[in-house]
C-alpha positions as CSV (number, residue, x, y, z in Angstrom):
1,M,16.0,125.4,-55.6
2,A,18.6,127.1,-57.9
3,K,19.4,125.1,-61.0
4,I,22.3,125.1,-63.5
5,T,20.2,127.2,-65.9
6,E,20.7,130.2,-63.6
7,A,24.5,130.1,-64.4
8,F,23.9,130.3,-68.2
9,I,26.0,132.9,-69.9
10,N,24.9,136.5,-69.4
11,T,28.3,138.1,-68.9
12,Y,31.8,137.4,-70.1
13,K,33.0,135.9,-66.8
14,S,34.8,132.6,-67.3
15,N,34.8,131.2,-63.8
16,I,32.2,129.5,-61.7
17,E,32.5,130.9,-58.2
18,Q,31.7,128.9,-55.0
19,L,29.1,130.8,-52.9
20,S,30.0,131.4,-49.2
21,Q,30.2,128.2,-47.4
22,Q,32.5,126.2,-45.0
23,M,35.3,124.9,-47.2
24,G,35.9,121.3,-46.2
25,S,36.3,119.8,-42.8
26,R,37.6,121.9,-39.8
27,L,37.5,119.1,-37.3
28,Q,39.3,116.2,-39.1
29,D,42.8,117.3,-38.3
30,A,41.9,117.9,-34.6
31,C,40.7,114.4,-33.9
32,R,42.1,110.8,-34.2
33,V,41.8,109.4,-37.7
34,E,42.0,105.6,-38.4
35,S,41.7,103.7,-41.7
36,V,39.3,100.8,-41.3
37,S,37.6,98.1,-43.4
38,G,34.2,96.5,-43.1
39,E,30.7,97.7,-42.0
40,Y,31.8,98.0,-38.4
41,A,35.2,98.7,-36.8
42,Y,36.2,97.9,-33.2
43,F,38.8,99.6,-31.0
44,D,39.9,97.9,-27.8
45,Q,40.8,99.8,-24.7
46,L,42.3,99.1,-21.3
47,D,41.1,100.6,-18.0
48,A,43.3,101.8,-15.2
49,T,44.4,99.3,-12.6
50,S,45.9,99.3,-9.1
51,A,49.2,97.9,-7.9
52,Y,49.3,95.4,-4.9
53,E,51.6,96.2,-2.0
54,V,53.7,93.2,-0.8
55,T,53.9,93.3,3.0
56,T,55.5,89.9,3.8
57,R,58.5,87.9,2.5
58,N,57.7,85.0,0.0
59,A,54.1,86.1,-0.2
60,D,51.8,84.6,-2.8
61,T,51.6,86.4,-6.1
62,Q,48.4,88.6,-6.4
63,N,47.2,88.4,-9.9
64,T,45.9,91.6,-11.4
65,E,42.5,91.6,-13.1
66,M,42.6,93.7,-16.2
67,S,39.5,95.6,-17.3
68,H,39.0,95.7,-21.1
69,E,36.7,98.0,-22.9
70,R,35.7,98.2,-26.6
71,R,34.2,100.9,-28.9
72,Q,32.3,100.2,-32.1
73,V,32.1,102.5,-35.1
74,S,29.4,102.0,-37.7
75,L,30.5,103.2,-41.1
76,R,28.1,105.2,-43.3
77,H,28.0,105.9,-47.0
78,F,27.8,109.4,-48.5
79,T,27.4,110.3,-52.2
80,H,27.2,113.4,-54.4
81,A,26.4,113.0,-58.1
82,P,25.3,116.0,-60.3
83,L,24.9,115.6,-64.0
84,I,26.3,117.9,-66.7
85,D,24.5,117.9,-70.0
86,D,26.3,118.8,-73.3
87,F,23.7,121.6,-73.6
88,D,24.9,123.0,-70.2
89,K,28.5,123.1,-71.4
90,L,27.5,125.1,-74.5
91,M,25.5,127.6,-72.5
92,L,28.2,128.1,-69.7
93,A,31.3,130.3,-70.1
94,A,33.3,127.6,-68.2
95,D,33.3,123.8,-68.0
96,P,31.6,123.3,-64.5
97,T,33.2,119.9,-63.9
98,S,36.1,121.1,-61.7
99,A,33.7,123.4,-59.8
100,Y,31.3,120.5,-59.2
101,V,34.2,118.4,-57.8
102,K,35.2,121.2,-55.4
103,S,31.7,121.7,-54.3
104,A,31.4,118.0,-53.5
105,V,34.6,117.9,-51.5
106,N,33.4,120.9,-49.5
107,A,30.1,119.2,-48.9
108,F,31.8,116.0,-47.7
109,G,34.1,117.9,-45.4
110,R,31.0,119.4,-43.7
111,S,29.5,116.0,-43.4
112,K,32.6,114.8,-41.6
113,D,32.3,117.6,-39.1
114,D,28.6,116.9,-38.6
115,L,29.4,113.2,-38.0
116,L,32.1,114.1,-35.4
117,I,29.9,116.6,-33.6
118,E,27.0,114.0,-33.5
119,A,29.4,111.4,-32.2
120,A,30.8,113.7,-29.5
121,F,27.4,114.3,-27.9
122,G,25.6,111.1,-29.0
123,T,25.3,107.5,-27.8
124,A,28.5,105.5,-28.2
125,K,28.3,101.7,-28.9
126,T,30.5,99.8,-26.5
127,G,31.0,96.2,-25.3
128,H,32.3,93.1,-27.1
129,A,30.0,93.5,-30.1
130,G,28.8,97.0,-29.6
131,G,25.7,95.9,-27.9
132,T,25.9,98.4,-25.0
133,S,24.7,102.0,-25.4
134,T,26.8,104.6,-23.6
135,T,25.2,108.0,-23.4
136,F,27.0,111.3,-22.9
137,P,27.1,111.9,-19.1
138,A,25.8,115.0,-17.4
139,S,29.1,115.0,-15.4
140,Q,30.8,116.1,-18.6
141,Q,28.6,119.1,-19.0
142,I,29.5,122.5,-17.6
143,A,26.6,124.3,-15.9
144,A,25.0,126.7,-18.4
145,G,23.7,129.2,-15.9
146,A,22.3,132.3,-17.6
147,A,25.4,133.2,-19.5
148,G,27.0,132.6,-22.8
149,L,30.7,131.6,-23.1
150,T,32.7,133.0,-20.2
151,L,36.2,132.7,-18.9
152,A,34.8,130.8,-15.9
153,K,33.2,128.2,-18.1
154,I,36.5,127.7,-20.1
155,I,38.5,127.4,-16.8
156,A,35.9,124.8,-15.6
157,A,36.2,122.8,-18.7
158,R,40.0,122.8,-18.5
159,E,39.8,121.8,-14.8
160,L,37.5,118.9,-15.8
161,F,40.1,117.5,-18.2
162,M,42.8,117.8,-15.5
163,F,40.5,116.1,-12.8
164,N,39.9,113.2,-15.2
165,E,43.7,112.7,-15.7
166,V,43.5,113.3,-19.4
167,D,47.1,113.1,-20.7
168,P,48.6,116.7,-20.7
169,D,50.2,115.9,-24.1
170,D,46.8,115.2,-25.6
171,E,45.9,118.3,-27.6
172,L,42.7,120.0,-26.4
173,C,40.3,121.8,-28.7
174,I,37.3,124.0,-28.3
175,V,34.8,124.2,-31.2
176,Y,32.9,127.4,-30.9
177,H,30.1,129.3,-32.7
178,S,30.6,132.9,-33.8
179,N,28.2,134.0,-31.0
180,Q,30.5,132.8,-28.4
181,L,33.4,135.0,-29.5
182,S,31.1,138.0,-29.1
183,D,30.4,136.7,-25.5
184,L,34.1,136.7,-24.7
185,L,34.7,140.2,-26.2
186,L,32.2,141.5,-23.7
187,E,33.7,139.6,-20.8
188,E,34.5,142.1,-18.0
189,K,37.4,140.0,-16.7
190,L,39.4,140.0,-19.9
191,T,43.0,141.3,-19.6
192,S,44.5,143.3,-22.5
193,S,46.3,140.3,-23.9
194,D,43.1,138.2,-23.6
195,Y,41.2,140.8,-25.6
196,Q,43.8,140.9,-28.3
197,T,43.8,137.1,-28.6
198,I,40.1,137.0,-29.0
199,K,40.1,139.8,-31.6
200,A,42.7,137.7,-33.4
201,L,40.4,134.7,-33.2
202,Q,37.6,136.7,-34.6
203,S,39.6,137.9,-37.5
204,G,41.0,134.4,-38.2
205,E,44.6,135.6,-37.6
206,F,45.2,133.5,-34.5
207,D,47.1,130.3,-34.9
208,G,47.9,128.9,-31.4
209,T,46.3,128.0,-28.1
210,Y,44.3,130.1,-25.7
211,M,43.4,129.0,-22.1
212,G,45.0,125.6,-23.0
213,F,42.8,125.0,-26.0
214,K,43.2,125.1,-29.8
215,W,40.2,127.1,-31.0
216,I,38.1,125.9,-34.0
217,N,35.2,128.0,-35.4
218,S,32.1,126.1,-36.6
219,Q,28.6,127.3,-37.4
220,R,27.4,123.7,-37.3
221,L,27.2,123.3,-33.5
222,P,23.7,122.3,-32.5
223,V,21.5,123.7,-29.7
224,N,20.0,121.7,-26.8
225,G,16.4,121.5,-25.8
226,S,16.8,124.8,-23.9
227,N,18.0,126.5,-27.1
228,Q,21.5,126.8,-25.6
229,R,24.5,126.4,-28.0
230,R,26.4,123.1,-27.3
231,V,30.0,124.3,-27.5
232,L,32.3,121.3,-27.7
233,A,35.6,120.8,-26.0
234,F,37.6,117.6,-26.6
235,A,40.9,115.9,-26.4
236,K,42.4,114.8,-29.8
237,S,42.2,111.1,-28.8
238,G,38.7,111.5,-27.5
239,L,37.0,111.7,-30.9
240,L,37.7,109.2,-33.7
241,L,37.0,109.5,-37.4
242,A,37.0,106.0,-39.0
243,V,37.7,106.1,-42.7
244,G,36.7,103.1,-44.8
245,K,37.1,105.1,-48.0
246,D,38.0,108.8,-48.0
247,I,36.6,111.1,-50.7
248,Q,36.8,109.5,-54.1
249,T,35.6,111.1,-57.4
250,Q,34.7,109.5,-60.7
251,I,33.8,111.5,-63.8
252,T,32.0,109.3,-66.3
253,E,29.5,109.5,-69.2
254,R,26.0,108.2,-68.5
255,A,24.6,106.4,-71.6
256,D,21.2,106.3,-69.9
257,K,21.2,110.1,-69.7
258,N,22.0,110.9,-73.3
259,Y,25.7,110.7,-72.4
260,S,25.6,113.5,-69.9
261,V,28.7,113.6,-67.7
262,Q,28.2,112.5,-64.1
263,V,30.5,113.9,-61.4
264,F,30.2,111.1,-58.9
265,T,31.8,111.5,-55.4
266,K,31.6,109.1,-52.5
267,M,33.0,108.4,-49.1
268,Y,32.6,105.7,-46.4
269,I,33.2,106.9,-42.9
270,G,32.1,106.7,-39.3
271,A,32.8,108.4,-36.0
272,T,32.6,107.8,-32.3
273,R,33.4,109.2,-28.9
274,M,36.3,107.1,-27.6
275,E,36.1,108.1,-23.9
276,E,33.5,110.1,-22.1
277,V,36.0,112.0,-19.9
278,K,37.8,113.3,-23.0
279,V,34.7,115.3,-24.2
280,V,33.2,118.3,-22.4
281,E,30.0,120.2,-23.4
282,I,29.8,123.9,-22.6
283,P,26.1,125.0,-23.0
284,C,25.9,128.7,-23.8
285,V,22.9,131.0,-23.7
286,E,22.5,133.1,-26.8
287,S,20.7,136.4,-26.9
């Protein structure tokens, strides 16, 4: 593992550069975010009901049974705490403290994305005290077939949201891996405008929606047991990030470490899938 000694001065450069990496969270702004307190947080929900038709005059009132649901979020602690020795500061061309803070923020952002992706496909805790485990249903998975990401799969995902009566005003997102953009660029059914949109997505110049979805690139999507990439489509209200404490940094001297400076960063967060019909998996074969 690379250590700080590898950054000791051997040139006159005065900056410490961050190596290529995902800078912060890409999914946080696309999902529902709630501030919470405590080890667990609960979110109450109300299921759909039906109206009674009155067919006679002065009929008895038919009381409506309301169906309540509840989702539990378990909060988790994350920390990041490198030490900076006085000797390190003497040997480096730049004070690394700010670079260490930036590195921690980037790492925590990636942890948020990992937690949200895990929650999207994982087991949600439901019921009064979170005692019921609700797995991700096969009905919310598009058939993988023998293909990667295709227009047909995207259309099928969009149709599934419509079939499940997901609010049309609820922003829809697709989280895709770089391999899936290559699939689309080779799609025979692409129109000229489709092709230009996907090229703009590939270059990072596209800022809008395509096929009814906002597109978010992530190299952190997992593969399933068949080694197919689990492309994620979701409605904004369908994934929840619960924030007990967002990213906080403390820079202090450690007397027990010969007064080295500790760049300590922490956060306390959790995530859950709020409703199964608001999350769709699009398995994609990768060559």
